[in-house]
C-alpha positions in Angstrom: -22.9 -172.5 -100.7 -19.6 -173.4 -101.9 -19.3 -175.1 -105.7 -18.1 -178.6 -105.9 -16.4 -180.1 -109.0 -15.5 -183.5 -110.1 -17.6 -186.6 -108.9 -19.1 -188.6 -111.2 -18.9 -186.1 -114.7 -14.8 -185.4 -114.1 -13.8 -188.0 -112.0 -11.4 -185.4 -110.0 -11.9 -184.9 -106.5 -14.7 -182.7 -105.0 -12.5 -180.2 -103.5 -9.8 -180.1 -105.9 -9.9 -176.2 -106.3 -9.4 -176.1 -102.4 -6.4 -178.3 -102.8 -5.0 -176.2 -105.7 -5.6 -173.0 -103.7 -4.2 -174.6 -100.5 -1.1 -175.4 -102.1 -0.8 -171.8 -103.3 -1.0 -170.4 -99.7 1.7 -172.5 -98.5 4.3 -169.8 -99.0 2.1 -167.3 -97.4 2.2 -169.4 -94.2 5.8 -169.3 -94.3 5.9 -165.5 -94.6 3.3 -165.2 -91.6 5.9 -167.3 -89.4 8.8 -164.9 -90.6 6.7 -162.1 -89.8 6.1 -163.4 -86.3 9.6 -164.0 -85.7 10.2 -160.4 -86.7 7.5 -159.0 -84.6 8.9 -161.0 -81.6 12.0 -159.1 -82.1 10.7 -155.9 -82.3 8.8 -156.7 -78.8 12.1 -157.3 -77.4 13.8 -154.2 -78.8 10.7 -152.1 -77.4 11.1 -153.4 -73.9 14.8 -152.5 -74.4 14.0 -149.1 -75.3 11.7 -148.8 -72.5 14.3 -149.9 -69.8 17.1 -147.5 -71.2 14.4 -144.6 -71.4 13.8 -145.4 -67.3 17.4 -144.8 -66.7 17.3 -141.3 -68.8 15.0 -139.9 -66.5 17.1 -140.5 -63.7 20.0 -139.2 -65.5 18.2 -136.0 -66.1 17.1 -135.4 -62.7 20.7 -135.7 -61.5 22.8 -134.7 -64.0 24.6 -132.1 -62.2 25.7 -131.5 -58.6 22.7 -129.5 -57.6 20.3 -132.0 -59.0 22.1 -134.8 -57.4 22.4 -133.0 -53.8 20.1 -133.5 -51.0 20.3 -131.9 -47.4 18.8 -132.9 -44.4 17.8 -130.8 -41.0 18.4 -131.7 -37.3 16.6 -129.0 -35.2 14.0 -128.4 -32.7 10.9 -129.0 -34.6 8.7 -127.8 -31.8 9.9 -124.1 -31.8 10.7 -123.7 -35.5 10.0 -125.2 -38.9 12.7 -125.4 -41.9 12.7 -125.6 -45.3 16.0 -125.7 -47.6 16.7 -124.6 -50.9 19.5 -127.2 -51.6 20.5 -125.0 -54.4 21.7 -122.4 -52.1 22.0 -123.6 -48.6 25.2 -124.9 -47.1 26.0 -127.4 -44.4 26.5 -126.0 -41.0 25.4 -125.8 -37.5 23.4 -122.7 -36.0 22.8 -122.0 -32.5 18.9 -120.2 -32.1 16.8 -119.3 -29.3 13.1 -117.6 -30.2 12.7 -114.9 -27.6 9.3 -113.4 -29.0 7.0 -114.1 -32.0 6.0 -111.7 -34.4 2.2 -110.4 -33.9 -0.4 -108.3 -35.6 -2.4 -105.3 -34.0 -5.6 -107.1 -32.9 -8.5 -105.4 -30.7 -12.1 -107.2 -29.6 -15.2 -105.5 -29.5 -17.7 -105.3 -26.5 -20.1 -108.4 -26.2 -23.6 -108.8 -28.1 -26.3 -111.5 -27.5 -26.6 -112.6 -31.1 -24.1 -112.0 -34.1 -26.8 -111.8 -36.7 -29.9 -110.2 -34.8 -28.3 -108.1 -32.5 -28.5 -104.4 -34.0 -25.4 -102.2 -33.7 -27.0 -99.2 -35.2 -26.5 -97.2 -38.1 -22.8 -95.4 -38.4 -19.3 -95.6 -39.6 -16.0 -96.8 -38.5 -12.9 -94.6 -38.9 -9.3 -96.2 -38.8 -5.9 -95.3 -39.8 -3.5 -97.3 -41.5 0.0 -97.9 -40.7 1.3 -95.3 -43.5 -1.0 -92.7 -41.8 -4.0 -92.7 -44.2 -7.3 -92.5 -42.6 -10.5 -94.1 -43.9 -14.3 -94.4 -43.3 -16.3 -97.3 -43.5 -19.9 -96.7 -43.5 -22.7 -99.3 -42.0 -26.1 -99.1 -43.1 -29.1 -100.9 -41.3 -28.9 -103.8 -43.6 -25.1 -104.7 -42.1 -25.8 -103.4 -38.7 -25.1 -106.8 -36.8 -21.8 -108.2 -36.2 -21.8 -110.3 -39.0 -22.6 -107.7 -41.3 -19.8 -105.3 -39.6 -17.2 -108.3 -40.1 -18.4 -108.7 -43.7 -17.8 -105.1 -44.6 -14.6 -105.0 -43.4 -13.4 -108.3 -45.0 -15.1 -107.6 -48.3 -12.6 -104.6 -48.8 -9.0 -105.9 -50.1 -7.5 -102.3 -49.6 -8.5 -101.8 -45.9 -5.3 -104.1 -44.8 -7.6 -105.4 -41.8 -9.6 -108.7 -41.4 -12.8 -109.3 -39.1 -13.9 -112.4 -37.4 -17.1 -113.0 -35.2 -16.4 -115.0 -32.1 -18.4 -116.7 -28.9 -16.1 -116.1 -26.0 -17.7 -118.8 -24.2 -18.6 -117.2 -21.4 -22.0 -117.7 -20.0 -23.1 -113.9 -19.9 -25.8 -112.5 -21.8 -23.8 -111.0 -24.5 -20.9 -113.6 -25.5 -20.5 -112.6 -29.2 -18.0 -110.2 -30.3 -16.0 -109.4 -33.1 -12.0 -109.3 -33.4 -10.4 -107.0 -35.9 -7.0 -107.5 -36.9 -4.3 -106.0 -39.2 -3.2 -108.3 -41.8 0.8 -107.7 -41.4 2.8 -108.3 -38.5 5.8 -106.4 -37.0 6.3 -103.1 -35.6 6.1 -101.3 -38.5 2.7 -102.3 -38.8 1.1 -101.0 -35.8 -2.5 -99.3 -36.3 -4.9 -96.8 -34.6 -7.7 -99.1 -33.9 -11.0 -98.0 -35.4 -13.1 -95.1 -33.8 -16.8 -96.3 -33.9 -19.8 -94.0 -34.3 -23.2 -95.5 -34.1 -26.7 -94.3 -33.2 -29.8 -96.1 -32.3 -28.0 -99.6 -31.4 -29.3 -102.1 -28.8 -26.0 -102.0 -26.9 -22.8 -99.9 -26.9 -20.3 -100.7 -29.4 -16.7 -100.4 -28.1 -13.2 -101.8 -28.1 -13.0 -103.7 -25.0 -9.2 -104.8 -25.5 -6.1 -104.4 -27.5 -2.7 -106.2 -28.6 -0.4 -104.2 -30.2 1.8 -105.3 -33.3 5.3 -106.3 -32.5 8.2 -107.7 -34.2 9.9 -111.5 -33.4 12.8 -111.7 -31.3 15.2 -114.7 -32.1 19.1 -114.9 -31.2 21.3 -116.7 -33.8 25.0 -117.6 -32.5 24.3 -115.3 -29.6 23.1 -112.3 -31.2 19.9 -111.0 -31.2 18.0 -109.8 -34.1 14.5 -108.5 -34.9 12.2 -109.4 -38.0 8.8 -108.2 -38.7 7.3 -111.7 -39.5 7.4 -115.2 -38.2 8.9 -116.6 -41.5 12.3 -115.6 -41.8 14.1 -116.1 -45.0 17.1 -113.9 -44.9 18.8 -115.1 -41.7 20.8 -117.8 -43.1 21.0 -118.3 -47.2 18.9 -120.8 -48.7 17.2 -121.3 -45.3 13.7 -120.5 -44.6 12.5 -120.5 -41.0 9.0 -120.4 -39.6 8.7 -119.5 -36.1 6.4 -121.4 -34.2 6.6 -120.7 -30.5 8.5 -118.2 -28.3 10.7 -120.1 -25.9 13.3 -117.5 -24.1 16.2 -119.0 -22.4 15.7 -122.6 -24.4 19.0 -122.2 -27.0 18.9 -125.1 -29.5 20.8 -126.1 -32.5 20.1 -125.9 -36.2 22.0 -128.4 -38.0 22.4 -128.7 -41.9 23.9 -131.8 -43.4 24.4 -133.7 -46.7 21.9 -136.1 -46.7 23.9 -139.2 -47.7 21.1 -141.7 -47.5 18.9 -139.9 -49.7 21.8 -139.3 -52.6 22.5 -143.2 -52.3 18.9 -143.7 -52.8 18.8 -141.7 -56.0 22.3 -143.3 -57.0 20.8 -146.7 -56.4 17.9 -146.2 -58.5 20.3 -145.5 -61.4 22.3 -148.6 -60.6 19.2 -150.6 -60.3 17.8 -149.6 -63.7 21.3 -150.2 -65.2 20.9 -153.8 -64.0 17.5 -154.2 -65.4 19.4 -153.5 -69.0 22.3 -155.8 -68.2 20.2 -158.8 -66.8 17.8 -158.1 -70.2 21.1 -158.5 -72.5 22.4 -161.6 -70.3 19.1 -163.1 -70.8 19.0 -162.7 -74.0 22.4 -163.9 -74.9 21.7 -166.9 -72.4 21.9 -169.7 -75.9 21.9 -173.3 -75.8 20.8 -175.8 -78.5 16.9 -175.2 -77.8 17.2 -171.4 -78.5 15.6 -170.0 -81.6 17.5 -167.2 -82.1 15.2 -166.1 -84.8 12.6 -164.8 -82.4 15.3 -163.1 -79.7 18.1 -161.0 -79.7 20.7 -163.1 -78.6 24.1 -162.8 -80.2 23.1 -159.5 -82.2 25.6 -157.0 -82.2 23.3 -154.3 -80.8 23.1 -156.1 -77.3 27.3 -156.3 -77.4 27.6 -152.7 -78.3 25.4 -151.6 -75.6 26.9 -153.8 -72.9 30.4 -152.7 -73.8 28.8 -149.0 -73.6 27.5 -149.5 -70.2 30.8 -151.1 -69.1 32.9 -148.3 -70.6 30.9 -145.6 -68.6 31.5 -147.5 -65.5 35.3 -148.2 -65.6 36.1 -144.5 -67.4 38.1 -142.1 -65.2 36.8 -139.0 -64.2 38.9 -135.6 -64.0 37.9 -134.3 -60.3 39.4 -130.9 -58.7 41.3 -133.8 -56.5 42.8 -136.0 -59.2 41.6 -139.1 -61.3 38.8 -140.8 -59.9 36.5 -143.7 -60.9 33.2 -144.7 -59.9 34.5 -147.9 -58.1 35.9 -145.4 -55.5 32.4 -144.6 -54.2 31.9 -148.3 -53.7 30.1 -149.1 -57.4 31.3 -152.2 -59.1 30.8 -155.3 -61.2 29.7 -158.3 -59.8 30.5 -161.8 -61.4 27.3 -162.3 -63.0 27.7 -159.0 -65.0 25.5 -156.8 -63.1 26.6 -153.9 -60.8 26.7 -153.3 -57.0 26.3 -150.6 -54.8 28.4 -150.8 -51.6 26.0 -148.3 -49.7 28.1 -148.1 -46.5 31.4 -147.3 -48.4 28.9 -144.8 -51.0 27.6 -142.9 -47.5 31.1 -142.8 -46.3 32.5 -141.2 -49.3 29.7 -138.5 -49.5 29.8 -137.6 -46.0 33.5 -137.1 -45.8 33.6 -135.2 -49.2 30.5 -134.2 -50.9 32.0 -132.1 -53.6 34.5 -135.0 -54.9 31.9 -137.7 -54.8 29.5 -135.4 -56.5 32.3 -134.5 -59.3 32.9 -138.2 -59.7 29.1 -138.8 -60.5 28.2 -135.4 -62.2 31.6 -134.2 -63.6 32.7 -130.7 -63.0 33.8 -127.2 -64.6 37.2 -125.8 -63.9 38.2 -122.2 -63.6 38.6 -121.6 -67.4 35.4 -123.0 -67.9 36.5 -126.6 -69.3 33.8 -129.1 -68.5 34.8 -132.6 -67.4 32.3 -135.2 -67.6 31.3 -137.7 -64.7 29.7 -140.9 -64.5 26.1 -139.7 -65.1 27.5 -137.9 -68.5 28.9 -140.7 -69.5 25.8 -142.8 -68.9 23.8 -140.1 -70.9 26.1 -140.5 -73.6 25.4 -144.2 -73.8 21.7 -143.6 -74.0 21.7 -140.8 -76.6 23.9 -143.4 -78.4 21.0 -145.8 -78.1 17.8 -143.7 -78.1 18.7 -140.7 -80.5 16.3 -139.8 -83.2 16.7 -141.1 -86.2 19.8 -142.7 -86.0 20.5 -144.2 -82.5 21.1 -147.9 -82.2 17.8 -149.3 -80.9 15.7 -146.6 -83.0 17.5 -147.8 -86.4 17.2 -151.5 -85.6 13.3 -150.9 -84.5 12.7 -149.1 -87.8 14.5 -151.8 -89.7 12.3 -154.2 -88.0 9.0 -152.2 -88.9 10.2 -151.9 -92.3 10.9 -155.7 -92.9 7.1 -156.4 -91.3 5.9 -153.7 -93.8 7.5 -155.5 -96.7 6.1 -159.0 -95.6 2.8 -157.6 -95.5 2.8 -156.0 -98.8 4.2 -159.2 -100.3 0.9 -161.2 -98.1 -1.3 -158.5 -99.8 0.0 -159.1 -103.5 0.2 -163.1 -102.9 -3.5 -163.0 -101.5 -4.5 -160.8 -104.6 -3.0 -163.3 -107.1 -4.4 -166.4 -105.1 -7.9 -164.8 -105.3 -7.6 -164.1 -109.1 -6.3 -167.8 -109.4 -8.8 -169.1 -107.7 -11.8 -167.8 -109.6 -9.8 -168.7 -112.9 -9.9 -172.4 -111.0 -13.3 -172.2 -110.6 -14.5 -170.7 -114.0 -12.2 -173.5 -115.5 -13.6 -176.5 -113.8 -17.3 -175.2 -114.1 -16.4 -175.4 -117.9 -15.1 -178.7 -118.0 -17.8 -179.9 -115.5 -20.3 -178.7 -118.3 -18.4 -180.2 -121.3 -18.0 -183.4 -120.0 -21.7 -183.7 -119.0 -22.6 -182.3 -122.5 -20.4 -185.1 -123.9 -22.3 -187.9 -121.9 -25.5 -186.9 -122.9 -24.9 -187.0 -126.5 -23.1 -190.4 -125.9 -26.4 -191.8 -124.9 -28.3 -190.6 -126.9 -26.0 -192.2 -129.8 -26.4 -195.4 -127.9 -29.9 -195.1 -128.0 -30.2 -194.4 -131.8 -28.0 -197.1 -132.3 -30.1 -199.7 -130.7 -33.3 -198.7 -132.5 -31.5 -198.9 -136.0 -30.6 -202.5 -135.1 -34.0 -203.7 -134.4 -35.7 -202.2 -137.9 -33.2 -204.2 -140.1 -34.2 -207.6 -138.4 -37.6 -207.3 -139.0 -37.0 -206.2 -142.8 -35.0 -209.6 -143.0 -37.8 -211.3 -141.5 
């Protein structure tokens, strides 16, 4: 319960202490308002920092010609699949024909009635690997089914073979068979298939059919070559070809081109993020008579400096192997509203016509003497580092200054709150004593008045 002072005894308002404390808190309210204004500015600086950090990620990913580059393939995807290493592969057209796929040595066994229950017998499998090494695989009674034999073959990682049990789909009484295959394809991996020796089996176990290993055969630009696998990675530098099917007599092209549309997409993303920054700056600088610049960044030097830096990065000339160029030569220019525009048609044409020069404009180049000439991305990176580099970057310093101001206000508020608390306690004590003193004086005054009346009545009686 709160303590009230004043009223009948003192004649002062009951909430005199609260009124006095409220007056003391007026400077605190002003400090809180000031803190809120600085916090609003800090939020805007944080937002701007995030926008520029977004550009930084794209710049890092496309800072050189290799990172920027994208290639695309046009070919017969029914016959081959293609994967490119864009750092090695070069544009060009190659004529291909797949004559024969590589295959591995494979054999299929005779049939059994059940894959798990049919008893093959106890014995061993003897086989010779491509390196001439002969091995024996013992089959005991616990593994004397097709499933058991397949398991014994598959659990040995060094035997170079694998096995699977299949149902051949026939309606015979013995549809279950085991297929044994060498793991590797190609002529050099031909194998002498196993010799089987089993006793006491329900059925004879023997190889019913075999398919020998062979190399793949393909023609490139009219010349036939043989490769041991269906994945070819050393035929065309930076190109891995997966052979899907053989199609003798069907020649087709494998065309590798600069993917200008993909590069346009990358650059478009950078331009979009730069425009986010420029639009933020323009919005903050849109001032009128109602703008409260105490809560915005409008008119501040950091915005003017950043905008100037971005403009310089756009207008700055780039030294290419074909002379001086500018980013505007690729179709990137400023609009009337202060943001950048990418003319995709012009950009695609420039990349398609001369990727090397376009890449130099964007990412820079290094000459024969090892001297580095920066490009558009490099100039952007300098601007970003100027803004974000710790601890002296433009935005980093601004944010630290705002945070320091907030901490200073918090300390002042804390000190002021402590002093007000002490003063409030002192006022309560002072008015409590005053209330007590006035109450005591009033009680004494009432006693004196009563005494005076009693003495007067006695005197009258004596006179009578």
